[in-house]
N, C-alpha and C positions, 0 to 999 in steps of 0.2 A: 415685690420689687426688692432689689438688693440693697443691703445696708450701706450707705455711703461711707460709713466709718470703717467698714471692712476693706482691707487691701486684698484684692483678688490675687491668686497665685499667678495668673496670666490673663491678659486681655489682648485680643488681636488688634493690630493697628489698621483699622479700616476707616475710610473716609469717603467723601463725595466722589473722588476720582474712581474708586472701585465700584461704587454704585452706578456711576455713569457708564463705565466700561461694560458692566453686566447688562445694563439696560440697552446699550447699543447692540449687543449680541442678541438679546431677546427680540429686538425689532428687526434684526437682519433675517430672521427665519432659519438661520443655520446654528443649531444648538450643540450638536455633538462634535466629534473630531473634524476639524476643518482648518481654515486659514489662520485663525488666532492660535490654534495649537501649534501649527508649523512655525509661526513667527516666534512663539514662546520658546520652542525647541532651539531655533537658530540663535536667538539672543542669549539664552541661558548657556548654550555651548560656547559662544563667544566670551561670555562673562567668566566662565571657569577655565577657558583656554583649551577646551576639548574640541576634537574634530567633528563629533556628532553627538546628538542628544535625542532621546526618545521620551516623550511625555506619557506617563501612565497614571493609574488610579491611586497609587500609594507607593511608599518606599518598599513595603513588603512585596508588592507586585514587581517592582524594578529588580529586586534581588532574585525573586523566583524566575523571572524572565531571563536574567543573566545566567543562572545556573542551568536552566533548560537549554539555552542556546549553546552552552558549552557541553551539553550532553551528559551532565552528571546524573548518576542514578545508583542503583543497588551495587554495593561493593565498594563505592567511593567514599572517602572521608574528607570532611571539611573542618579545618581547625578554626575555632572562634572563641570569643570571650564569654564568661558567665555573667559579666556585669553589663547587661544590655536588656532591652525589651525582648519579650519572648519571641517576637516575629523573626528576629535574626536567626534563631535556631529552628523555628517552624519551617522556614523555606527550605532548609536542608532536608528535613524529614519529609516535606511534601514531595521532594524529588526522589525519594527512596534512598537517599544517601545517609551517611552516618555522621552526626555532629561529634566533634572531639573538642572538649573544652581545655583551654590553657589558662593558667592564672594570669592576673594583671600585674602591672608594675606598680610598686608603692610610690613611685615618683610622679606618675601621671595618670594612673588608674586605667590605662589602656593596655591592650594585649602586650604581654611581655615577650620580646623576641627570643629570649633564652628558653622560656617555657614552651614556646612554639617549636623551636628546634628540637627539643626533647620529645615532642609528640609526633613527629613526622614518621610515617611508616610507608611501605611500598604502595599502600592504598590511598595515601593522601593525594588529593587532586587540586585543592584550593585552600587559600587562607581568606578569612572573612573578618578583618579588623573593624572596630567601631570607633569613630572619632567622638568619644564620650564628652557630652556637654558642649561640644564645639571645639575641643582641643585636638589638634591633629595627632593621630597615632604615630608611632616610631616607624614611619613608612620606609625610610632609607634602609633600616635593618631588615624589615619584613620583606621588602622587595629583593634585597640581597639573598635572603633565605629562599624566597620563591624562585629566583633565577637559578640558584644552585641546584634546585630539585625539580625544575620544570613545572612549577605550580602556577595556577592562575591566582590573581589577587582581586577580590571583589570588596570594595570599601563600603561599609554602612556609614553613610554621611548624613543620616537623618537629622543630626544636630549641627551639621557643619557647612551649610551654605554660606560662602564668604570666608571660610577658613583658608589659611595659606601656609605652605611649607616653603620658606624662603621666598623666591619669586614665583613659585608655581602654586596655583590654586588647587585646593581639594576638588577633585572632579577631573583632573588631568594627570593623576599620579599613577594609579594602578591600572590593571587591564580594564576594569569597569568600576563605576561608582554609582551608588544608589542614594538619591536624596528624597527627603520627606517634605511635603508642603501641607502637613496637617495644621489644624487651626492654631496650635501653640508655637509653631516654628518661626524662625527668623523671616522666612518668606512663606506666605500661606496662600493656598488656593481652596481653603476649607478642608478638602481632602485632595490628595494628589501626590505625585512623585515624579522623579526624572531619573533616567539612566543615561550616563555619559560614558564615552569611550573615545580613544584615539584610533580605534580599529573600526573603520567604516563598514567593512564587510560583516563584522560581528554585529554592529548596530542594525544593519539591513536585515540580518537574520532575526535579531531580537524583535524588530518591528513586526515580522510575521508572527512570532510567538505571542505578541501582545494583543492580537485581534484575530483569534480563531484559526490562525494559519492561513488566512485568506490572501490571495495574490493581489487583491485590490481592496482598499479601504472604502468607506462610504463616500468620502470626498471624490474619489476617482470613479465611483459607480453612479452617483446621483446628480452630479453637475452636468451641464449641457454638453461639455466636451468629454464626459465619461462614457463608460460602457457598463451595461448591466451584467455582463459576463465576468465570471471570476472562477478561480480554481482554489482548492484547499490543498496546500502543499505540506502541511504538518499539523498534528493535533494541538493547536494553539490554545492559549488562555483568552480571557475576556477582561482586559484591564486598561483600555484606552482612556485617555483624558478627553474631557469635553471642551468645547470652545468657551463655555461659560466659566469653567475653572481657569482656562488659559487666559481669559480676559483679566481675571483677578491677578494671575501670576505676572502678567506683563506690567501692571501697575506696581505690584509689590516688588518686582525686580528693580524697577527704577528707584525704589525707596531703600533698597537693601543696604547700601553703603551707609546711608544716614542712620538706619536703625541699628546696624552693628556698632557704629560710633557711640550711640546712646547706651546700648547694652554694655559696651566696654567702659563707659564713664561710670555707670552704676556699679559694675563689678569692682572697679578701682576704688570707689568710695567705700564699699563694703570691706574690701581687703585692708584699706588704710585704717578702718575702725577696728578691725578684728586681729590684725597681724601681731599686735603686742599684748594680746590677751592669752595667757597660757592655757586657758580652758578651751580655746578655739583653734582650729586649723583651717586657714583659708585654702581654697582650691589651688591645684597646680597652675602655674602660668605657662604661657607659650615660651618656647626657647627664643633667644634673641634672633630676630629676623623672621620669625614665624608669626602667624596671626591666629588668635583664638576667636572664634565666632561668638562666644559667650551666649549660647542658647540657654544654658543653665548656670546658676551659681551654686556650686556644691560645697557647702560648709560642713566640715567635720568637727565633732566634739572630742575633746581629750577626756575620755570617760573616767580616767584615773583621778581627775581633778574635780569631778562633779558628783553630787549625791543622787542624781537622777540619770536614767538611761535616755537614749535617743527618743523613744516613743513618748515619754513623758515631756521631754523638752519640746517636742512637736506639738503636743497638746497645750502646753503653756503658751506657745506662740498663737495657736488658734484661738485660745481664750482671750487673747489680746487683739483679736481681729486681724491677724496676719495669716494670709493663705500660704501654706507650705506643702511640700510633697517629699517623696523619697525616690531617688533614681539610682539604682533600680533594685527590685527584689531579684537576686541572682536566680538564673533559670534552674539551678539544681535544687532550689527550695520548692519547686512546683511538683505536684503529685505525679503528673504524667511523666516528666523527665526523670524524677527520682526513681520511680518504679520501673521505667523502661530501660534506663541506662545504669542505674545503681549509683548515680553520682552522690557524693557525700560532701558536706561543708568542709570537713577537715582536709579534703584534697586541694582546696583553694583558699589557703589561709589569708592571703593578702586581700582577695575579693571579699571574704567574709568579714574581715576586720573593717574594711571600708563600709560595707553594707550596714554593719551594726552601729556605726557612728556617724553616718552621713545624713544630711537633709538638704533640700533645695529651697532657697529663698526666692521671692519674687524678683525677676530680672527681665524687664521688657520695656519697649520704648515709651509706652503710655504711663509708666510709673513716674510720678512727680518727685522733685527733690524733697518735698515735705514728707511724702510717703516713704522714700528711702530712709530719711532720718527717723521716721517712726519704726521702721523695721530694725534699724541699728539699735535704737533705744530699747526696743523690746528684747532683742537678743542679749544685750548687755545687762538688762535688768534681771533676766532669768539666770544668767551666769552669776551675778552678784548674790542672788537669793540662794542658789544651790551649789555654790563652790564649796569644796572640801575645806 
């Protein structure tokens, strides 16, 4: 059993409603992609203000389906950020295209539009920004660059369900947006993802890519009004969402606004406690009028003012029963990408400085006020012990 004194880094917000929704699907006899999935797609599209949505097995799958639908492949380049989970770059390589990394902005840790503009070549086909921690990227500038060069924009919104730029929700901004519903996310289906777009013909083609390239999915083939006949119209993938997952998603979607409000409250309490401590750098906030989804709380250390490095600080928190993590190890640190593309840390000084000094604190709806106070006290105690 887990130690009740240990504060987990994350705990999914699951209750009796989710259990009942899954039980209902189990009793229905229809477990895979079917009516719950279609309902989840429709309601999620409405929530983010997109015309269409496609439920899939992961955010990774959503990104790969989008790139496949656009026909990206050998000889094409996609510009993205090094400060992300490896799957953002994996999907580019899976399609046979070439990932090109641009450094991040020191102001918000997301893709720097100036660096992006400097890396565009005649082979560039798409931009792949990441809304890191739930903070929207500088989409106005990135879309302006994309429009000027005829590029597609695929947003990695794994952290950003519920984030907003002005009056527009993330999911209705670029040409396509990929969301994650992994167990730790603001909205979870245990595993799962969603692809949204305002281009309905693109989403119709993406739907074919998501299920073997079949002209009919199981719902259309195995119900009484369906037909067993189908065609294969392209060499598709296998990444459809199940109705079991969608049942969770429907309940979680109804909770999303409440959960973001709680995450925001926790983030504000952290920032209020840390903002006047010179050894600490609270995370970037959303611009006025925008909304941060607060999937993660990224606290940076002012290493010049501390006698320990980030990894030791993290160990000190863990020894006090505080679950912590690091988001993310930049992709140029990984053996495969370092050896294949020759990327070096000195090419991305802003990303590297963030990585060396950042850690992620617990920030999720089931965190109690007392636990938040314990996290704050632990951080401040370590600072007091190890300040220069």
